[in-house]
C-alpha positions as CSV (number, residue, x, y, z in Angstrom):
1,M,-24.6,48.6,-122.1
2,K,-26.6,51.2,-120.1
3,K,-28.9,49.4,-117.6
4,T,-32.5,50.4,-116.9
5,L,-34.9,49.0,-114.0
6,T,-38.6,49.0,-113.5
7,I,-40.9,48.5,-110.8
8,A,-44.5,47.9,-111.9
9,G,-47.4,45.7,-112.0
10,S,-47.0,42.9,-114.8
11,D,-50.3,42.8,-117.5
12,S,-51.3,39.5,-118.8
13,S,-51.9,40.9,-122.0
14,G,-48.6,42.6,-122.6
15,C,-49.8,45.9,-123.5
16,A,-48.9,48.1,-120.3
17,G,-47.0,47.5,-116.8
18,I,-43.8,45.6,-116.8
19,Q,-44.2,44.2,-120.3
20,A,-44.3,47.7,-121.9
21,D,-41.3,48.5,-119.9
22,I,-39.3,45.9,-120.8
23,K,-40.7,46.2,-124.4
24,T,-39.5,50.2,-124.3
25,M,-36.6,49.6,-122.8
26,G,-35.6,47.2,-125.2
27,A,-36.4,49.0,-128.2
28,L,-34.0,52.1,-126.7
29,G,-31.1,49.9,-126.7
30,V,-30.6,49.6,-123.0
31,F,-31.0,46.5,-120.6
32,G,-34.2,46.4,-118.7
33,M,-34.9,44.2,-115.8
34,S,-38.1,44.0,-113.8
35,V,-39.2,43.9,-110.1
36,I,-42.9,42.9,-110.4
37,A,-44.8,44.5,-107.3
38,A,-47.9,43.0,-108.0
39,V,-49.7,40.6,-110.8
40,T,-53.1,41.5,-112.8
41,S,-55.4,39.9,-114.9
42,Q,-56.3,42.2,-117.9
43,N,-56.9,42.5,-121.3
44,T,-57.5,45.3,-123.9
45,L,-61.3,45.0,-122.5
46,G,-59.9,45.7,-118.6
47,V,-58.5,44.5,-115.6
48,T,-60.4,41.5,-113.4
49,Y,-58.1,41.0,-110.6
50,I,-54.7,42.4,-109.3
51,E,-52.9,40.5,-106.6
52,E,-49.9,42.0,-105.0
53,L,-46.5,40.1,-104.0
54,S,-45.0,40.1,-100.8
55,T,-42.9,42.4,-99.5
56,K,-40.4,40.1,-99.0
57,S,-40.8,39.2,-102.8
58,I,-40.6,43.1,-103.7
59,I,-37.6,43.5,-101.4
60,T,-35.5,40.3,-102.3
61,Q,-36.2,41.7,-106.1
62,I,-34.9,44.8,-105.4
63,E,-31.6,43.4,-103.5
64,A,-30.8,41.2,-106.2
65,I,-30.7,44.1,-109.1
66,Y,-28.9,46.2,-106.6
67,D,-25.8,43.3,-105.5
68,D,-24.9,42.7,-109.1
69,L,-26.8,45.0,-111.6
70,A,-27.2,48.4,-110.5
71,P,-29.2,50.5,-113.1
72,D,-28.1,53.5,-114.3
73,A,-31.9,54.8,-113.8
74,L,-35.4,53.2,-113.0
75,K,-38.5,53.7,-112.7
76,S,-42.0,52.7,-110.9
77,G,-45.3,52.0,-112.0
78,M,-48.1,50.5,-110.5
79,L,-47.2,49.9,-107.0
80,F,-51.1,49.5,-105.3
81,S,-50.6,49.6,-102.3
82,K,-49.2,51.3,-98.9
83,D,-47.0,48.1,-97.5
84,I,-45.4,48.2,-101.5
85,I,-44.5,52.1,-101.2
86,E,-43.1,51.6,-97.9
87,A,-40.9,48.4,-98.9
88,V,-39.9,50.3,-102.0
89,A,-38.9,53.3,-100.6
90,D,-37.2,51.8,-97.6
91,I,-34.3,50.1,-100.3
92,L,-34.5,53.0,-102.6
93,K,-33.3,55.6,-100.1
94,A,-30.9,53.2,-99.1
95,R,-29.5,52.1,-102.3
96,N,-30.3,54.3,-105.3
97,K,-28.3,56.6,-106.4
98,S,-29.4,56.6,-110.2
99,P,-32.0,59.2,-111.4
100,Y,-35.9,57.8,-110.2
101,V,-38.7,58.1,-112.6
102,L,-41.7,58.0,-110.7
103,D,-45.2,57.6,-112.7
104,P,-48.1,57.4,-110.2
105,V,-50.1,55.5,-111.6
106,M,-53.6,55.0,-110.2
107,V,-56.4,54.7,-112.9
108,A,-55.5,51.9,-115.8
109,T,-56.7,53.0,-119.4
110,S,-60.2,51.0,-118.6
111,G,-61.2,53.2,-115.5
112,A,-59.6,50.5,-112.8
113,K,-58.2,51.4,-110.1
114,L,-54.5,50.4,-109.8
115,L,-53.5,52.5,-106.6
116,K,-55.8,52.2,-103.3
117,D,-57.3,55.5,-102.5
118,N,-55.2,55.2,-99.3
119,A,-52.1,54.8,-100.3
120,I,-52.0,58.0,-102.4
121,S,-50.9,60.5,-99.6
122,Y,-48.4,57.6,-98.6
123,M,-46.6,57.6,-101.7
124,V,-46.5,61.4,-101.9
125,D,-44.8,61.5,-98.5
126,K,-42.4,58.9,-99.2
127,L,-41.8,58.5,-102.9
128,F,-41.7,61.7,-104.3
129,P,-38.9,63.2,-102.2
130,L,-36.9,60.3,-104.0
131,A,-38.0,60.9,-107.9
132,Y,-35.9,62.7,-110.0
133,I,-39.2,63.9,-112.0
134,V,-42.8,62.1,-111.6
135,T,-45.2,61.9,-114.4
136,P,-48.6,62.4,-113.9
137,N,-51.4,62.9,-116.6
138,I,-54.1,65.0,-116.2
139,P,-56.3,63.1,-114.2
140,E,-53.5,62.0,-111.9
141,A,-52.3,65.8,-111.8
142,E,-56.0,67.1,-110.7
143,L,-56.1,64.5,-107.7
144,L,-52.5,65.6,-106.8
145,S,-53.2,69.2,-106.7
146,G,-56.3,69.0,-105.4
147,M,-57.4,71.5,-107.9
148,K,-59.3,71.2,-111.5
149,I,-57.2,71.5,-115.1
150,E,-58.4,72.9,-117.3
151,C,-56.1,75.1,-119.7
152,Q,-52.2,75.5,-119.4
153,E,-52.6,78.4,-116.3
154,H,-54.5,75.3,-114.5
155,V,-51.3,72.9,-115.6
156,D,-48.6,75.5,-115.0
157,K,-49.9,75.6,-111.2
158,A,-50.2,72.1,-111.2
159,C,-46.6,72.0,-111.6
160,R,-45.8,74.2,-109.1
161,K,-48.1,72.1,-106.6
162,I,-46.7,69.3,-107.1
163,K,-43.2,70.3,-107.3
164,D,-43.7,71.4,-103.9
165,M,-44.8,67.9,-102.4
166,G,-41.0,66.9,-102.9
167,A,-39.8,65.5,-106.5
168,Q,-36.9,67.6,-108.0
169,N,-39.2,67.8,-111.5
170,V,-42.7,67.4,-112.6
171,I,-44.0,66.6,-116.2
172,I,-48.0,66.8,-116.5
173,K,-49.0,65.0,-119.9
174,G,-51.5,66.5,-121.8
175,G,-52.6,63.2,-123.6
176,H,-56.6,63.9,-122.0
177,F,-56.9,67.2,-123.3
178,N,-58.8,67.2,-126.8
179,D,-57.0,69.8,-129.0
180,K,-54.9,69.4,-132.0
181,E,-51.4,68.7,-130.3
182,S,-50.5,66.8,-127.6
183,V,-48.5,69.2,-125.2
184,D,-46.6,67.9,-122.2
185,T,-45.4,70.2,-119.4
186,L,-41.8,69.9,-117.9
187,F,-41.3,71.9,-114.7
188,D,-37.8,72.4,-113.4
189,G,-38.5,74.9,-110.3
190,E,-37.7,77.1,-112.5
191,N,-39.2,77.2,-115.9
192,H,-41.9,76.0,-117.7
193,Y,-40.9,73.9,-120.8
194,E,-43.8,72.6,-123.4
195,I,-43.2,69.6,-125.2
196,S,-45.7,69.1,-128.3
197,A,-46.7,66.4,-130.4
198,V,-49.3,66.0,-132.7
199,R,-52.4,64.2,-131.7
200,V,-53.5,60.9,-133.2
201,I,-56.7,59.8,-132.7
202,T,-57.0,56.3,-132.3
203,K,-58.6,53.6,-129.2
204,N,-54.9,51.9,-129.2
205,T,-53.8,53.9,-126.1
206,H,-53.1,51.1,-123.6
207,G,-50.0,51.6,-121.6
208,T,-49.0,55.2,-123.1
209,G,-48.1,56.4,-119.7
210,C,-45.7,53.3,-119.3
211,T,-44.0,53.4,-122.4
212,Y,-43.5,57.0,-121.7
213,S,-42.0,57.1,-118.0
214,S,-40.3,53.9,-119.5
215,A,-38.8,56.1,-122.2
216,I,-37.8,59.0,-120.2
217,C,-35.8,56.9,-117.6
218,S,-33.9,55.0,-120.7
219,Y,-32.8,58.2,-121.9
220,L,-32.0,59.4,-118.7
221,A,-29.7,56.1,-118.4
222,L,-28.2,57.0,-121.8
223,G,-26.9,60.3,-120.6
224,F,-29.0,62.7,-121.7
225,N,-30.0,65.8,-119.6
226,L,-33.6,65.9,-118.3
227,L,-35.2,68.2,-121.3
228,D,-33.6,66.5,-124.3
229,A,-34.5,63.0,-122.3
230,V,-38.5,63.8,-122.5
231,K,-38.1,65.4,-125.9
232,Y,-37.0,61.7,-127.0
233,A,-39.3,60.2,-125.2
234,K,-42.4,62.8,-126.3
235,Q,-40.8,61.6,-129.8
236,Y,-40.7,57.9,-129.3
237,I,-44.5,57.4,-127.7
238,T,-45.8,59.6,-130.6
239,S,-43.9,57.3,-133.2
240,A,-45.2,54.5,-131.2
241,I,-49.2,55.6,-131.3
242,I,-48.9,56.7,-135.0
243,Y,-47.3,52.7,-136.1
244,G,-49.8,51.3,-134.0
245,A,-53.0,53.0,-134.6
246,E,-54.3,50.7,-136.8
247,M,-53.0,47.3,-135.1
248,N,-55.8,45.1,-134.4
249,I,-55.2,43.4,-130.9
250,G,-58.1,42.6,-129.0
251,S,-61.4,44.1,-129.1
252,G,-60.7,46.9,-127.0
253,S,-58.0,49.5,-125.9
254,G,-55.1,47.8,-128.1
255,P,-51.4,48.4,-127.8
256,V,-48.8,50.8,-129.1
257,N,-46.3,49.6,-131.6
258,H,-43.2,49.5,-129.2
259,F,-40.6,48.4,-132.2
260,F,-42.3,50.8,-134.6
261,E,-38.6,51.0,-136.2
262,N,-38.9,47.7,-137.3
263,I,-40.8,49.0,-140.1
264,K,-39.9,52.5,-140.4
265,N,-36.5,51.6,-142.1
266,N,-35.9,53.9,-144.8
267,N,-34.2,52.9,-148.6
268,D,-30.5,54.1,-146.8
269,G,-30.9,51.8,-143.8
270,T,-31.3,54.8,-141.4
271,I,-33.9,55.5,-139.4
272,S,-36.6,58.1,-139.0
273,F,-39.4,59.0,-136.5
274,G,-43.0,59.8,-137.2
275,S,-44.8,63.0,-138.0
276,C,-43.9,65.1,-134.4
277,S,-42.0,67.9,-133.8
278,C,-41.0,69.1,-129.8
279,G,-40.5,72.7,-128.9
């Protein structure tokens, strides 16, 4: 069984963060492991408190994993501070040999800051060179690239700028646009690939970025090449949004349905994804 690791923050509501990562990994058939970098007090209405763990705690968690359960792929999410980023970068540089998916989590769905302002450049300098792929959304890509992104031409240009910061590959997620389709753009240094899916109108989008990056991580661990891993991950997150669109969990931005396959069994026992086409 393939093993995956998430290094991120804990979300007490179970919608995002470590909890969403582990749900996604389990749903996709890999063995998910976790290193908790920070603990958040949050629900579907917002984040009320954040407490980062000590670097010793984070380092020893990672060491325990690599001493016995080295992952086939890993991802990071909310890392919150310069100290955490430095600790993670040092140990991954020394010990990791697997594809690393870096989700540059900066702001929660509710608007709460999940990365300190003085840590952004540190993340770029320390972690981007270690990353197999970086997965910013539009606001994160604007902050990283220093440019306004309003069209596909801007997306392509921002991809190149972020790639030049050291990451091997970049995908800019198009969920913050208002088009009929949600189009993500993958850039490998030579080619831009547009991966599209139907846009679902729902308030239940809490944890979509965490879920998507965890799905990419899972498919990489399973041995898929990058483009296929992204396509399958796009199918997974789109279906999770579709089948979670009407869920009534909390009074704010609710979660996606990570286990939608449980309600999608066909009469012949097979599983089919929701309405989603990837090109």
